[in-house]
C-alpha positions as CSV (number, residue, x, y, z in Angstrom):
1,M,0.0,0.0,0.0
2,I,1.2,3.5,-0.8
3,G,2.2,5.4,2.4
4,I,0.8,8.9,2.6
5,V,2.3,11.8,4.7
6,L,0.3,14.9,5.3
7,A,2.6,17.8,6.0
8,S,1.6,21.4,7.1
9,H,2.3,24.5,9.1
10,G,0.5,24.3,12.5
11,D,-2.1,21.5,13.1
12,F,-3.8,21.7,9.7
13,A,-2.5,18.3,8.7
14,K,-3.9,16.7,11.9
15,G,-7.2,18.3,11.3
16,I,-7.5,17.2,7.7
17,Q,-6.5,13.7,8.7
18,M,-9.3,13.6,11.3
19,S,-11.8,14.9,8.8
20,A,-10.8,12.4,6.1
21,E,-11.0,9.5,8.5
22,M,-14.4,10.7,9.8
23,I,-15.6,10.4,6.2
24,F,-13.6,7.6,4.8
25,G,-12.9,5.5,7.9
26,Q,-9.7,4.8,9.9
27,Q,-6.6,4.4,7.7
28,E,-3.4,2.5,7.8
29,K,-0.1,4.1,6.6
30,L,-1.5,7.6,6.8
31,M,0.3,10.1,9.1
32,A,0.1,13.8,9.7
33,V,3.2,15.8,10.5
34,C,3.0,19.4,11.7
35,L,5.5,22.3,11.9
36,Q,4.8,24.1,15.2
37,P,5.7,27.8,15.7
38,S,8.5,26.9,18.1
39,E,10.1,24.4,15.6
40,G,12.5,24.8,12.7
41,P,13.1,23.1,9.4
42,E,15.1,20.2,10.9
43,D,12.2,19.3,13.2
44,I,9.7,18.9,10.4
45,R,12.2,17.1,8.2
46,K,12.8,14.6,11.0
47,K,9.0,14.1,11.4
48,I,8.6,13.4,7.7
49,E,11.6,10.9,7.8
50,D,10.1,9.1,10.8
51,A,6.7,8.9,9.2
52,I,8.1,7.4,6.0
53,A,10.3,5.0,7.9
54,S,7.2,3.7,9.9
55,F,5.4,2.8,6.7
56,Q,8.1,0.4,5.5
57,E,6.9,1.0,1.9
58,E,8.7,2.0,-1.3
59,Q,5.9,4.0,-2.7
60,I,5.4,7.3,-0.8
61,L,3.1,10.2,-1.4
62,I,3.6,13.5,0.5
63,L,0.8,16.0,0.5
64,C,1.9,19.5,1.6
65,D,-0.2,22.6,2.4
66,L,1.9,25.2,0.6
67,F,4.3,25.2,-2.3
68,G,7.5,26.8,-1.2
69,G,6.7,26.5,2.5
70,T,9.0,24.8,5.0
71,P,7.2,21.4,5.0
72,F,7.3,21.3,1.2
73,N,11.0,22.4,1.1
74,Q,12.0,19.7,3.6
75,A,10.0,17.1,1.8
76,N,11.5,18.2,-1.5
77,G,15.0,17.8,0.0
78,L,14.2,14.2,1.0
79,I,12.8,13.1,-2.3
80,H,16.2,13.2,-4.1
81,G,17.2,9.7,-5.0
82,H,13.5,8.5,-4.7
83,E,12.1,10.3,-7.7
84,E,10.9,7.1,-9.3
85,S,8.8,6.0,-6.3
86,W,7.9,9.1,-4.3
87,A,5.8,12.1,-5.2
88,I,4.8,15.4,-3.6
89,V,1.6,17.4,-4.3
90,T,1.0,20.8,-2.8
91,G,-2.2,22.7,-2.2
92,M,-3.6,20.0,0.1
93,N,-7.3,20.0,0.7
94,L,-9.9,17.5,2.0
95,P,-11.1,16.3,-1.5
96,M,-7.5,15.7,-2.4
97,V,-6.8,13.6,0.7
98,I,-10.0,11.5,0.3
99,E,-9.3,10.9,-3.3
100,A,-5.7,9.8,-2.5
101,L,-7.0,7.4,0.1
102,A,-9.5,5.9,-2.4
103,S,-7.1,5.8,-5.3
104,R,-4.4,3.9,-3.5
105,L,-6.8,1.0,-3.2
106,S,-6.6,0.5,-6.9
107,M,-3.4,2.2,-8.0
108,E,0.1,0.8,-7.4
109,T,2.4,3.8,-7.6
110,A,2.6,7.2,-5.9
111,H,3.0,8.8,-9.3
112,E,-0.3,7.4,-10.5
113,V,-2.1,8.7,-7.4
114,A,-0.4,12.1,-7.5
115,S,-1.4,12.7,-11.1
116,H,-5.0,11.6,-10.5
117,I,-5.8,13.6,-7.4
118,I,-4.9,17.0,-8.8
119,T,-8.2,17.2,-10.8
120,T,-10.2,16.2,-7.8
121,A,-8.5,18.9,-5.6
122,K,-9.4,21.6,-8.1
123,E,-13.0,20.4,-8.6
124,G,-13.4,20.5,-4.8
125,V,-13.2,24.3,-4.9
126,R,-16.7,25.3,-5.8
127,P,-18.5,28.5,-4.9
128,I,-22.2,29.0,-4.0
129,P,-23.9,30.7,-5.7
130,S,-22.3,29.3,-8.8
131,S,-22.3,32.8,-10.5
132,L,-19.2,33.5,-8.4
133,E,-17.2,31.0,-10.4
134,P,-14.7,32.9,-12.6
135,E,-15.6,32.8,-16.3
136,K,-13.6,30.4,-18.4
137,K,-12.6,31.2,-21.9
138,Q,-14.3,28.6,-24.1
139,E,-13.6,27.4,-27.6
140,P,-16.5,27.5,-30.0
141,V,-18.5,24.3,-29.6
142,V,-20.2,22.6,-32.5
143,V,-23.6,21.4,-31.3
144,K,-24.7,18.2,-32.9
145,K,-28.4,17.5,-33.2
146,T,-29.7,14.8,-31.0
147,S,-32.4,12.3,-31.6
148,G,-34.4,13.3,-28.5
149,P,-35.6,11.1,-25.7
150,I,-34.9,7.4,-25.8
151,P,-38.2,5.8,-27.1
152,E,-40.2,3.7,-24.7
153,G,-39.4,0.0,-25.0
154,T,-35.8,0.5,-26.0
155,V,-33.5,-2.0,-24.2
156,L,-30.1,-0.7,-23.1
157,G,-27.6,-3.1,-21.8
158,D,-29.3,-6.1,-20.2
159,G,-32.5,-4.0,-19.7
160,H,-32.2,-4.0,-15.9
161,I,-31.0,-1.1,-13.6
162,H,-28.0,-2.2,-11.5
163,F,-28.0,-1.1,-7.9
164,V,-24.4,-0.9,-6.8
165,L,-25.4,0.2,-3.3
166,A,-28.8,0.7,-1.6
167,R,-28.4,2.5,1.7
168,I,-30.6,3.7,4.5
169,D,-29.3,7.0,5.9
170,S,-31.4,9.6,7.6
171,R,-28.9,12.2,6.3
172,L,-29.2,10.9,2.7
173,L,-26.4,12.4,0.6
174,H,-23.5,13.7,2.7
175,G,-19.8,13.4,2.9
176,Q,-19.5,9.7,3.8
177,V,-21.7,8.8,0.9
178,A,-20.5,11.4,-1.7
179,T,-16.9,10.3,-1.1
180,G,-16.3,7.0,0.6
181,W,-19.2,5.0,-0.8
182,T,-19.1,6.4,-4.3
183,K,-15.4,5.7,-4.5
184,M,-16.0,2.1,-3.5
185,T,-19.1,1.3,-5.6
186,H,-18.5,3.5,-8.7
187,P,-22.1,4.5,-9.5
188,N,-22.9,6.6,-12.6
189,R,-26.0,8.0,-10.9
190,I,-27.2,8.7,-7.4
191,I,-30.9,8.3,-6.7
192,V,-32.5,9.6,-3.5
193,A,-35.9,7.8,-3.3
194,S,-38.2,9.7,-0.9
195,D,-41.8,11.1,-1.2
196,A,-41.0,13.7,1.4
197,V,-37.8,15.0,-0.2
198,A,-39.3,14.8,-3.7
199,H,-41.8,17.5,-2.6
200,D,-39.3,19.7,-0.9
201,A,-37.7,22.0,-3.4
202,L,-35.0,23.2,-1.0
203,R,-33.8,19.7,0.0
204,K,-33.8,18.6,-3.6
205,Q,-31.6,21.4,-4.6
206,M,-29.2,20.8,-1.6
207,I,-28.9,17.1,-2.6
208,K,-28.1,17.9,-6.2
209,E,-25.4,20.3,-5.1
210,A,-23.9,17.8,-2.7
211,A,-23.3,15.2,-5.5
212,P,-19.7,14.5,-6.2
213,P,-18.2,15.7,-9.6
214,G,-19.2,13.4,-12.5
215,V,-22.0,11.6,-10.7
216,P,-25.4,13.3,-11.1
217,A,-28.0,13.0,-8.3
218,N,-31.7,12.7,-8.8
219,V,-34.5,12.9,-6.2
220,V,-37.6,10.8,-7.1
221,P,-40.8,9.7,-5.3
222,L,-41.0,6.1,-4.4
223,Y,-43.4,5.1,-7.2
224,K,-40.9,6.5,-9.7
225,L,-38.1,4.3,-8.5
226,V,-40.4,1.3,-8.9
227,E,-41.1,2.5,-12.5
228,V,-37.5,3.0,-13.3
229,S,-36.5,-0.4,-12.0
230,K,-38.8,-2.0,-14.6
231,D,-37.8,0.3,-17.5
232,P,-35.4,-1.4,-19.9
233,R,-34.0,2.1,-20.9
234,F,-32.1,2.1,-17.6
235,G,-30.1,-1.0,-18.3
236,L,-26.8,0.9,-18.4
237,T,-27.4,2.7,-15.1
238,Q,-25.2,1.9,-12.1
239,A,-27.3,3.4,-9.3
240,L,-26.4,4.2,-5.7
241,V,-29.9,4.5,-4.1
242,L,-30.5,6.3,-0.8
243,F,-33.5,5.8,1.5
244,E,-34.3,8.0,4.4
245,T,-36.1,5.2,6.3
246,P,-36.4,1.4,6.2
247,Q,-40.2,1.9,5.6
248,D,-39.4,3.6,2.2
249,A,-37.1,0.7,1.3
250,L,-39.8,-1.8,2.2
251,T,-42.3,0.0,0.1
252,V,-40.3,-0.2,-3.1
253,I,-38.8,-3.7,-2.5
254,S,-42.2,-5.1,-1.8
255,Q,-43.3,-3.8,-5.2
256,G,-40.6,-5.6,-7.1
257,V,-37.5,-3.4,-7.0
258,D,-34.6,-5.9,-7.1
259,I,-32.6,-4.8,-4.0
260,K,-31.0,-7.9,-2.3
261,T,-28.8,-6.1,0.2
262,L,-29.4,-2.9,2.2
263,N,-26.5,-1.0,3.7
264,I,-27.7,0.4,7.1
265,G,-25.6,3.5,7.6
266,S,-27.3,6.0,9.9
267,M,-30.7,6.3,11.5
268,A,-31.0,9.4,13.6
269,H,-32.1,9.4,17.2
270,K,-35.5,10.8,17.9
271,E,-38.0,10.7,20.8
272,G,-39.3,7.2,21.0
273,K,-36.3,5.6,19.4
274,Y,-33.7,3.5,21.2
275,A,-30.0,3.9,20.3
276,V,-28.6,0.4,19.5
277,N,-25.2,1.8,18.5
278,Q,-23.6,5.2,17.8
279,A,-25.2,5.6,14.4
280,I,-28.5,3.7,14.6
281,S,-31.6,4.3,16.6
282,L,-34.7,2.1,16.3
283,D,-38.4,2.2,17.4
284,R,-40.9,-0.6,17.3
285,E,-42.0,0.2,13.8
286,D,-38.4,0.1,12.5
287,V,-37.8,-3.3,14.1
288,D,-41.1,-4.7,12.5
289,T,-40.0,-3.2,9.1
290,F,-36.6,-4.9,9.2
291,E,-38.3,-8.2,10.1
292,K,-40.5,-7.8,7.0
293,L,-37.5,-7.0,4.8
294,K,-35.8,-10.1,6.2
295,A,-38.8,-12.2,5.2
296,L,-38.4,-10.9,1.7
297,G,-34.9,-12.2,1.6
298,V,-33.1,-8.9,2.0
299,Q,-29.6,-9.0,3.6
300,F,-28.2,-6.2,5.8
301,D,-24.8,-4.7,5.7
302,V,-24.4,-2.5,8.8
303,R,-21.6,0.0,8.1
304,K,-21.3,3.8,8.2
305,V,-18.2,3.9,6.0
306,P,-16.6,1.2,3.7
307,S,-13.7,0.6,6.1
308,D,-15.9,-0.2,9.1
309,P,-16.3,-3.9,10.1
310,P,-19.8,-5.2,9.3
311,G,-22.2,-5.1,12.3
312,D,-24.7,-7.8,13.3
313,M,-28.2,-6.5,12.4
314,D,-29.8,-9.5,14.2
315,A,-28.1,-8.5,17.4
316,L,-29.1,-4.9,17.1
317,L,-32.8,-5.9,16.5
318,A,-32.7,-8.2,19.5
319,Q,-31.2,-5.4,21.6
320,A,-34.0,-3.0,20.5
321,R,-36.7,-5.6,21.2
322,K,-35.6,-5.8,24.8
323,E,-36.3,-2.1,25.2
324,F,-39.9,-2.4,23.9
325,V,-41.0,-5.3,26.2
């Protein structure tokens, strides 16, 4: 595995490591080194050296906060003789770090990861409102005429939508989903299936804006997901589907939507619900709903982020039942 060092002035590197692991899960061979106000160049150099030595890896990626700053200068001094297997990228931000963590799962060299993460780091800088975005000089584009909507009855791919992940999460689309889970499952579309959100213009807009670059997000009522699942025009769709409640998931699955496994990520605590772990709170209706889903053959994958060990849903349901006796 590629070892990654985060190097910064002050505690910025520690903070960004904490944020990245909150979203992407605890990581091996990831270390933050910080230059404190009372320290000099030799101190941060020694910290970088010690971090690299602890990894016991040939492939090393160093992410620095500032080009020309002391952490970068010292890292740049260390890279001599290792140019073939080490890389440095400056301008470190959270999207860059998360992309690096995801990319090292499939890429073998620090150079590959370094080249890849630069685009993600730049795309992570996005203003709201979008009108604040500086205008880009564009070359003239030749617009080709399209044939319009795909006719009904057209079969694309195998004619069946593919659900790469179906997740219950009361927060719906947020950092852990937009980064960790999309990097793991590679959807080409995110679908939030909720009658409540579909009729809330503000929440719909917020979800669309939270979608990661290159993966559009749609909010649809439950009946629409049922229709889409039976429409052969969606045969090339790799969908990550988000439900706000297990009741919504049961509604569509009982109507034929082919979801065999539900990832149980987060169910917020409310009055009347019992916390069975740090992320999941259940009431009696929730327990009954999960029992009905089990009866339909649905499996449960209890994890907030991909790196979490799977939890035991049966044990959580049993724990909740004791509270309702």
